N, C-alpha and C positions, 0 to 999 in steps of 0.2 A: 541594480539587482532586483528590487521589488517590481519595477516596470517590466523587466525582462520576464520574470516569472508570471506576472499577471497576463502577459500576452500568451504564455503557454496555456493557461487555463481558459483564456478566451478562445484559443485554437481548439481546445478540448470541447468547449461548449458548442463551437461551430460544427465539429465532427458529430457530436451527439444530435444537434439540431438538424443536420443534413439527413439524418436517418429517419426522421419522423414521417409516418404515413397516416393517412386519414382512413382508419379501419372502421368497420361497423361498430366496434366497441372501443371506446377511448380508454386511456389510462391517465391517472394522476401521478406525476413524478415529483418526489421530493429529492432535492440534491443538496449535498453538503461538501464543503472544502475545509480542510484543516491545514494551516501553515505551522511549521515548527516554531516560528517566531511567536505564535500565539499560545504556546505551551508553557507550563510552569511546573516546577518540582512539586510533587504531591506526596512522595514517600521517600524516606532515606535522605542521603546527602547527594550533592551534585557529582561526587566522584565515587560514591559507594556502590558495592556490588548489590544487585537486587533493587536498586532505586527505581522510581517510577515518575513519569511526567503526565500531567493531565492537560488535555487540549480541548478547546471549545471551537466549534465550527464557525466559519466566518458569517454564516447566516443559519437561522433555524435553531440554534442552541443545542444541537446534538453534541454530546461529549465523547471523548476517547481517552483511554488510559494506555500508555505505552511503556513496555519494559524491554530490557535487552537480554539476549540469550546467546550462548556459544557452546559448541560441542567440546567442552574442556574436561568433562568427566565427573558428574555428580556422584556416580557410583564407583569411582576409582578406575573406570575403564579407559579414561582419556578420550572417549568418543561419544559420550551421551550428553544431552543438553543440560546445562546448568545456568543459573542466573549470572548475568554479567552486569556491567555498568553502562548505562545510557548517558552519553555525553553530548553537549551542544557545542557547535563550532560556528565560525564565520559570523560573529556578532549575534550568536544565539539563533541562527536561522537554519541550521542543519544538524541532524542527528547522526552520530557515529556510535560505535560499540567498542568498549575496552573490556577484555576478559581478564581472568585472574591468573594468567600464565606469565606475567611479567610485562605485559604490554603497558604502554604509557600513552598519555594524551598527545604526545609529540612525535611518536614514531609512526611508521607507515601503516601500522595495524590498528590505528584508532578509528578507522572507517568500519563500515559493515563489509567484512571481507571473508575470504575463504582460504587464506594462507594458514596452513597448519590445522586450523579449526574453522568450522562453518559458523559465522555470526548471523544473528537474526533479530528482528524486532517483532514483538507480539503486541497487537492492538486489540484492546477490548472496548467495544462501542457500547453506548448506553441503550442500545436496542439493535435488533437484527438489521443489517444493511447489506447492500450489494457493493462491495468495494470494486471500483472500476477504473481507477487511475492513480498515478503517482508521478512525482517529479523528483529528480535527483539534483542536488545543488552542486555536487562535486563527484568526480570519478577519476580513477587512475588505472591505466593498463587495460581494463575491460570492465563491463558492467552487465553481467548476466544475472538474472534474478528469478526466483521461484515465488509464487504466491499461493498460499494454502488457506483453507478455512477449516474451522473446527465444527464437526458434525456430531460429536459425542455428547454425553451427558455431563453436567457439572462444570467445574472450573477447568478451563483449557490450560492454564499455567500448571496445574497439578498433573494434567495429562501429558504435558511436555517435559516436565522435570524428570531427568533420568532416562529419557527415551533416546535411543540411537537413531541415526538416519534409516537404518534397516528396519527398525521397529515401526517408524513412521510410515515407511513404504508398505509394511504389512497392514497397518491401519487402512491405508489407501486401497490396497488390494481387497480388503474385506468389505469395503463399502459401508459407510455409516458407523464404523467402529471407532472413529476418532478424528483422523485428519484426511482431508480431501484436497488433491491438487487441482487448483482452478486454472493456473496459467504459468507458463514459462515465458519470460521476456528476455531476448538476447540483444546485446549491444545497445542498451537503452540510451546511454549518453546523457547529456545535460541540456540539449538544445530543444527538446520537445517532451511533452508528457507521454508516458507509456500508458496506453489504454488497453482494457481487457474487460471481459464480463459485462458487456454493455449492449446486448441485444435489445431491440425495441419492444418486443412482446412481453407482456406480463407473464411471469413464471418461467421465462427462458434463461434467467440469470441465477447465479449461485448466491445465496445469502447466508449470513451468520453474524453473530455479535462478537466473534473472535476471529482474527485474521493474523496469519504469520507471513512475514516477508523475509526471505533468506537470501544471502549470497548463494549463488548457484551451487547445489550439491547434486552430483549425478545420480546418486541413489534415490534421492527424493524427486529430482526433476525427471527421472526415467529416460531422458534423451541425452545422447552424447553431444556435449558442447565442445568448444575448442579447448585447448590446453592452457589458455591464459588464466592467471589468477584475477579475481574480481575485487575491486575496491570501490565503494561508493558511499555517499552520505545522503540521507533522505531529507528533502526540502519541504514537500507537501504531499497530500494524498486526498483522494476524492471518493465519494460513495453516493449511492442513490437508493431509493425505495419506491417501487412502482406498485400501484394498486388498481385493480380493474374497476371501472365505473360504467353504469348503464350508458350506452353510446348512441349518439346520433351522427357519428362520423366527425364530431368536433372535439378536439383535444381539450382537456381541462386547463384552467388558467396557468398552472405551473408549467405545463407543456408549452402553452402559447408563449409564456415568458421566455423559455429556453429557445424556442424557435425564433422569436423576435430578436433575441440577443445574437443568435447565430446569423440571421439575415442582416442585422445591423453591422456585424463584424465583416461580413462578406462585402456589403455595400461600401464600407469605409475603405477596405483594401482596394476595391475597384476604383473608387474616387482618387485614392492616392496614386494608383497606377496610371489613371487617365491624366493626372496633373503632372506626372513625371516627364 
């Protein structure tokens, strides 16, 4: 399991590295990965509603706090977002969501899913980042996902509590009023990382310290998807932060490291192929 997932992130690094260009001005890129296996309970109980897990990145020390949400009806409507329970599965390597409508950790709805209600995980980072990749450890039936960032003021969890999908869509339409749709990813699966928001130029990507990952909801996603229900569990996620530096056409060390890793991976694959 660990080896398989490591190869996924190596593939992601190779993709990012392959997009590097030597522009007149270079950028320094800090990158972070978070694995669910590296998270620990930070608030509440392991099965309690509104609990939270804290996660530390595999390099760099950037932290993330994750909570679970579902459209079960905080205001009694049965369709607005309320706090749910974040659960770990597969030897504590994958996150799923159990809401307060009678779901259990053993039925089919202990994943992040959109059967009856839309489940989501809210990630608060210790600083503004460009979320740009995620891996699923498990999926069933289908795996369509929406990724949003918070662009409003204050606490995003307070801005999410009691909001319907239609109200979030209104935020998106108003621009800068709360939530902003960054990407929809369809048929993600478990064999490769889903990548998004990873343009090479400084200022080209969306950033925030709050990010929302939801099972696909057509109102929020704004695009008609297939009619299949989506069920998945989150295995890991990645982010970056790019800053402009005075350039001579030479990338900064962090960029060179990423490029070297990408080239090394490509060379290793080629050697393996030549030996086959």
